[in-house]
Legacy VTK file of the C-alpha trace (Angstrom):
# vtk DataFile Version 3.0
C-alpha trace
ASCII
DATASET POLYDATA
POINTS 341 float
-27.385 4.238 11.393
-26.355 2.533 14.610
-28.939 1.709 17.269
-26.308 2.714 19.782
-22.875 4.226 19.495
-19.786 2.014 19.332
-18.031 1.460 22.646
-14.835 3.494 22.981
-11.793 1.435 23.745
-8.337 2.523 24.813
-5.580 0.831 22.857
-2.700 0.435 25.276
-0.279 -0.225 22.421
-0.501 3.416 21.316
0.342 5.092 24.648
1.366 8.702 24.209
2.849 10.338 27.297
3.127 13.669 25.560
-0.494 14.174 24.435
-0.852 17.883 23.894
-4.392 18.214 22.622
-7.700 16.423 22.176
-6.755 15.111 18.703
-3.723 13.298 20.143
-5.964 11.645 22.722
-8.512 10.718 20.086
-5.888 8.936 18.015
-5.195 6.576 20.945
-8.717 5.183 20.781
-10.357 2.443 18.840
-14.030 1.439 19.043
-15.681 -1.916 19.441
-18.639 -2.823 17.231
-21.254 -5.379 18.211
-22.311 -7.879 15.567
-25.595 -6.017 15.018
-23.767 -2.703 14.628
-21.377 -4.176 12.090
-24.296 -5.691 10.207
-26.033 -2.310 10.080
-22.790 -0.636 8.997
-22.164 -3.082 6.128
-25.779 -2.808 4.942
-25.713 0.977 5.063
-22.428 1.187 3.150
-23.667 -1.315 0.556
-26.933 0.547 -0.024
-25.104 3.828 -0.523
-22.564 2.244 -2.912
-19.823 3.786 -0.773
-16.416 2.167 -1.134
-14.789 3.940 1.804
-15.102 0.966 4.155
-12.401 -1.725 4.395
-12.818 -4.949 6.404
-9.685 -6.888 7.334
-9.793 -10.487 8.548
-7.036 -10.991 11.143
-7.910 -14.621 11.840
-6.551 -17.991 10.784
-6.035 -18.840 7.090
-7.939 -22.138 7.215
-11.102 -20.543 8.617
-10.749 -17.595 6.211
-10.747 -19.967 3.240
-13.866 -21.676 4.570
-15.853 -18.656 5.829
-15.292 -14.911 6.042
-17.173 -11.622 5.944
-17.856 -10.702 2.329
-15.350 -8.326 0.713
-12.877 -8.755 3.596
-9.274 -9.718 2.895
-6.925 -11.774 5.031
-3.936 -10.173 6.727
-2.294 -13.257 8.191
0.343 -12.382 10.791
-0.638 -14.999 13.359
2.964 -16.003 14.101
5.761 -13.925 15.598
7.891 -14.074 12.460
5.107 -12.575 10.320
4.435 -9.831 12.844
8.128 -8.982 12.944
8.223 -8.876 9.135
5.240 -6.487 9.103
6.867 -4.250 11.718
10.109 -4.109 9.763
8.565 -3.577 6.346
5.464 -1.570 7.192
2.098 -1.942 5.459
3.290 -0.210 2.304
5.839 -2.952 1.562
3.893 -5.824 3.142
0.479 -5.625 1.427
0.026 -6.408 -2.241
-0.831 -3.426 -4.424
-4.526 -4.229 -4.663
-4.960 -4.396 -0.890
-2.847 -1.273 -0.387
-5.047 0.607 -2.860
-8.143 -0.490 -0.956
-6.611 0.730 2.283
-5.709 4.096 0.737
-9.237 4.566 -0.593
-10.929 3.689 2.710
-11.695 6.122 5.481
-12.944 3.450 7.883
-11.260 0.136 8.680
-12.889 -2.745 10.572
-10.804 -5.543 12.084
-12.033 -8.935 13.221
-10.545 -12.320 14.128
-11.384 -15.640 15.752
-10.865 -14.740 19.393
-11.802 -11.124 20.197
-14.573 -10.951 22.748
-16.088 -8.513 25.179
-17.717 -9.410 28.455
-20.212 -6.618 27.982
-22.955 -6.894 25.388
-24.728 -3.687 26.368
-24.428 -0.371 24.580
-22.304 1.272 27.210
-20.329 4.364 26.312
-17.879 3.768 29.141
-14.247 3.097 28.232
-13.317 -0.562 28.662
-10.067 -2.416 28.340
-10.069 -4.446 25.102
-9.166 -8.109 25.059
-7.304 -8.085 21.767
-5.097 -10.687 20.144
-1.463 -9.880 19.381
-2.380 -9.964 15.703
-5.106 -7.301 15.951
-2.939 -5.113 18.195
-0.103 -5.258 15.667
-2.359 -4.515 12.680
-4.074 -1.683 14.541
-0.717 -0.081 15.363
0.584 -0.468 11.800
-2.522 1.103 10.256
-2.208 4.054 12.600
1.486 4.325 11.791
0.676 4.239 8.094
-2.170 6.777 8.316
-3.061 8.289 11.678
-6.353 9.658 10.303
-7.885 6.245 9.627
-10.885 5.443 11.808
-10.577 1.872 13.083
-13.340 -0.273 14.526
-12.922 -3.769 15.997
-15.629 -6.423 16.046
-16.030 -7.186 19.740
-17.167 -10.768 19.135
-15.440 -13.612 17.350
-16.139 -14.169 13.664
-18.055 -17.393 14.453
-20.520 -15.433 16.574
-21.042 -12.896 13.802
-21.503 -15.703 11.269
-24.069 -17.395 13.513
-26.373 -14.363 13.373
-25.502 -12.883 9.960
-24.574 -15.732 7.575
-25.890 -13.826 4.546
-23.180 -11.220 5.065
-20.492 -13.903 4.883
-18.792 -15.825 2.104
-18.857 -19.623 2.510
-16.533 -21.769 0.402
-18.000 -24.645 -1.554
-14.898 -26.682 -0.601
-15.671 -29.148 2.171
-12.611 -29.159 4.448
-12.969 -31.144 7.651
-12.299 -29.393 10.962
-11.019 -32.658 12.401
-7.266 -32.999 12.789
-7.082 -35.194 9.677
-10.097 -37.029 8.363
-9.152 -39.775 5.937
-11.334 -40.687 2.960
-14.161 -43.156 3.447
-12.936 -46.646 4.369
-15.005 -47.992 1.444
-12.447 -46.383 -0.923
-9.374 -48.494 -1.608
-6.669 -45.835 -1.704
-3.970 -48.260 -2.853
-5.914 -49.182 -5.983
-7.183 -45.686 -6.735
-6.210 -44.765 -10.306
-3.295 -42.395 -10.923
-4.687 -38.916 -11.689
-3.563 -36.530 -14.431
-4.001 -33.035 -12.991
-2.525 -31.114 -15.931
-1.202 -32.479 -19.214
1.909 -34.441 -18.214
1.494 -33.815 -14.457
0.351 -36.920 -12.580
-0.650 -37.414 -8.961
-0.575 -40.880 -7.454
0.353 -43.290 -4.674
3.129 -45.733 -3.778
1.532 -48.483 -5.863
1.661 -46.266 -8.974
5.325 -45.470 -8.340
6.115 -49.204 -8.307
4.105 -50.112 -11.425
6.714 -49.880 -14.198
4.206 -50.743 -16.931
1.877 -47.954 -15.788
4.736 -45.453 -15.669
5.957 -46.360 -19.130
2.426 -46.381 -20.545
1.967 -42.776 -19.386
5.461 -41.809 -20.538
6.597 -40.781 -17.050
10.200 -39.536 -17.094
10.581 -38.093 -13.574
9.171 -38.991 -10.178
8.847 -36.859 -7.025
8.739 -39.218 -4.038
7.358 -37.425 -0.949
7.990 -39.929 1.838
10.500 -41.306 4.273
9.870 -44.983 3.677
8.823 -45.559 0.059
11.789 -46.617 -2.124
12.717 -44.908 -5.366
12.090 -48.259 -7.008
13.994 -47.859 -10.283
16.663 -45.379 -9.266
19.496 -47.901 -9.703
18.221 -48.879 -13.144
18.149 -45.186 -14.126
14.792 -45.662 -15.806
13.439 -42.469 -14.259
14.788 -39.291 -12.711
14.014 -39.012 -9.001
13.583 -36.260 -6.442
12.857 -37.557 -2.949
11.586 -35.372 -0.095
11.980 -36.881 3.371
8.571 -35.874 4.608
5.881 -37.383 6.883
2.143 -36.805 6.705
2.161 -35.006 10.049
0.828 -31.724 11.384
4.364 -31.095 12.699
5.898 -31.342 9.210
7.131 -28.122 7.570
6.436 -28.620 3.868
6.919 -24.917 3.095
10.690 -25.453 3.162
10.449 -27.811 0.158
8.071 -25.835 -2.043
10.342 -23.620 -4.123
12.882 -26.303 -5.059
10.264 -28.971 -5.748
7.897 -26.747 -7.735
10.778 -25.521 -9.892
11.757 -29.164 -10.553
8.201 -29.997 -11.622
7.985 -26.926 -13.833
11.277 -27.563 -15.618
10.209 -31.110 -16.471
6.880 -29.978 -17.861
8.537 -27.257 -19.935
10.672 -30.001 -21.506
7.487 -32.016 -22.221
8.649 -34.697 -19.808
5.771 -36.257 -17.902
6.191 -36.345 -14.137
4.571 -38.264 -11.266
4.250 -36.691 -7.816
3.350 -39.282 -5.170
3.323 -40.101 -1.471
1.826 -43.179 0.214
-1.789 -42.703 -0.832
-1.855 -39.554 -2.941
-4.209 -38.022 -0.368
-2.358 -35.440 1.739
1.341 -34.794 1.029
1.553 -35.038 -2.773
-1.681 -33.117 -3.501
-0.389 -30.304 -1.283
2.592 -29.884 -3.604
0.392 -29.956 -6.709
-1.854 -27.261 -5.191
1.237 -25.166 -4.435
2.462 -25.663 -8.016
-0.818 -24.396 -9.457
-0.658 -21.332 -7.226
2.930 -20.455 -8.117
3.155 -21.294 -11.808
-0.473 -21.011 -12.921
-1.485 -17.953 -10.844
-4.305 -19.785 -9.072
-5.686 -18.823 -5.694
-5.692 -21.479 -2.998
-9.426 -22.068 -3.494
-9.017 -22.428 -7.257
-6.011 -24.746 -7.018
-7.656 -26.935 -4.376
-10.811 -27.238 -6.481
-8.844 -28.213 -9.602
-6.958 -30.980 -7.819
-10.053 -32.168 -5.936
-11.997 -32.362 -9.197
-9.292 -34.557 -10.765
-8.679 -36.715 -7.680
-11.697 -36.931 -5.385
-9.864 -38.565 -2.477
-7.422 -35.726 -1.701
-7.567 -34.462 1.882
-4.417 -32.600 3.034
-4.051 -32.373 6.800
-4.951 -29.056 8.439
-1.328 -28.002 8.929
-0.617 -28.455 5.218
-3.714 -26.413 4.351
-2.576 -23.607 6.646
0.914 -23.674 5.092
-0.614 -23.545 1.623
-2.632 -20.432 2.444
0.506 -18.908 3.924
2.359 -19.754 0.710
-0.376 -18.036 -1.301
0.245 -14.855 0.706
4.011 -15.192 0.230
3.546 -15.465 -3.541
1.404 -12.336 -3.579
3.998 -10.426 -1.573
6.829 -11.431 -3.908
4.901 -10.612 -7.090
3.511 -7.265 -5.992
LINES 1 342
341 0 1 2 3 4 5 6 7 8 9 10 11 12 13 14 15 16 17 18 19 20 21 22 23 24 25 26 27 28 29 30 31 32 33 34 35 36 37 38 39 40 41 42 43 44 45 46 47 48 49 50 51 52 53 54 55 56 57 58 59 60 61 62 63 64 65 66 67 68 69 70 71 72 73 74 75 76 77 78 79 80 81 82 83 84 85 86 87 88 89 90 91 92 93 94 95 96 97 98 99 100 101 102 103 104 105 106 107 108 109 110 111 112 113 114 115 116 117 118 119 120 121 122 123 124 125 126 127 128 129 130 131 132 133 134 135 136 137 138 139 140 141 142 143 144 145 146 147 148 149 150 151 152 153 154 155 156 157 158 159 160 161 162 163 164 165 166 167 168 169 170 171 172 173 174 175 176 177 178 179 180 181 182 183 184 185 186 187 188 189 190 191 192 193 194 195 196 197 198 199 200 201 202 203 204 205 206 207 208 209 210 211 212 213 214 215 216 217 218 219 220 221 222 223 224 225 226 227 228 229 230 231 232 233 234 235 236 237 238 239 240 241 242 243 244 245 246 247 248 249 250 251 252 253 254 255 256 257 258 259 260 261 262 263 264 265 266 267 268 269 270 271 272 273 274 275 276 277 278 279 280 281 282 283 284 285 286 287 288 289 290 291 292 293 294 295 296 297 298 299 300 301 302 303 304 305 306 307 308 309 310 311 312 313 314 315 316 317 318 319 320 321 322 323 324 325 326 327 328 329 330 331 332 333 334 335 336 337 338 339 340
C-alpha cells in the first residue's frame, strides 16, 4: 500500500476536445510514482504473486544492458525513425510475441527512463505538468491506443535515482562495460602480439598482424578473411590464397556498422556451413571485429546481447567495442526479435 497516493499528471499528448463524461477525462491522465512508491508497489505485487504488473524500460540500450529494474523489458524507440516505425505499425506489430503477451496480461503498466524528473518530491495531489521524454510520451500514447483501459504510471525520477536507493530491486549485469567514450585495454597488454582467438569452431577473431601472418593462417586452415578497416591491406588478395571481404569502416562512434551486419554475417555463416575456416579482423581485434562476431552469435546462434558479449569476452579478454557499437548491437538484437516474431 502506498504511503501517499500517486500524483495525477495530465498528458498533453492525449488531448480530447470532445470529452463527454468523467471516464473520457480519466483516460487523459497518467500518474507519477516516486521511487519509494514504486518500490512498495513492486514488493506488494511480488509478495502476492500477482502477474498483472508490467514495467517497461524506455531508456537507452547501453544502460539497460548494464542495469535495469528487475523483470522490466526494453522498448527502445529513442530515435525518430524508431518512433515513426512504432506509430505506423502499432504495438501489436512492433513488440515480439512474448512482450505482447505480457502487456495483454497486465492491468497496470509502469514506464521509466533515464531523464524523467519532477521538481516536486512531496506527496501532492495537485495536477502538475509532466516533464516527459519524447520516448515516454510516444509509448504512453501507443499503449492507450492499444488498450484504453490500461492504467499507466510513470516513475517521476530517473532510473539512476531509483537504483541509488533500491539496488536490490534492480538487475546488474556482470559484464563490465566502461562508461567512458572508449576505454582501451590496459597499456601493459600488447594488442599487436595478442594471440588470434577461436570463438567458435572455424570462426577466428584477430588483428592486423594475424591477417599478415601467412603461416598462422595456413596453420589454422583459414580460407576466408573479413577485413574491417580502411587502411589494412588484403595482403594476399592478388595471390588468391584467401577469399576476402573488406568493410571500409573506422573505429569511431560516428560509424554506422549496422548497415554492414546482414551481408557480412551471411558471408561468415556460408563459409562456416561449408566447413571453411574464417578470420574476422580489424586493427587490434578489440572493437570493430568483435562487434561483428557478437552480432553473428545473436543472429545465427539465437544469443542475447549479454550472452554473445560474454562468449566473445571469455574467448578474447581484450575486446572492448566503443559505446556506439554497443548501442547499435543492442538495437540489432531488437531488430532480430522483431523480424523473428
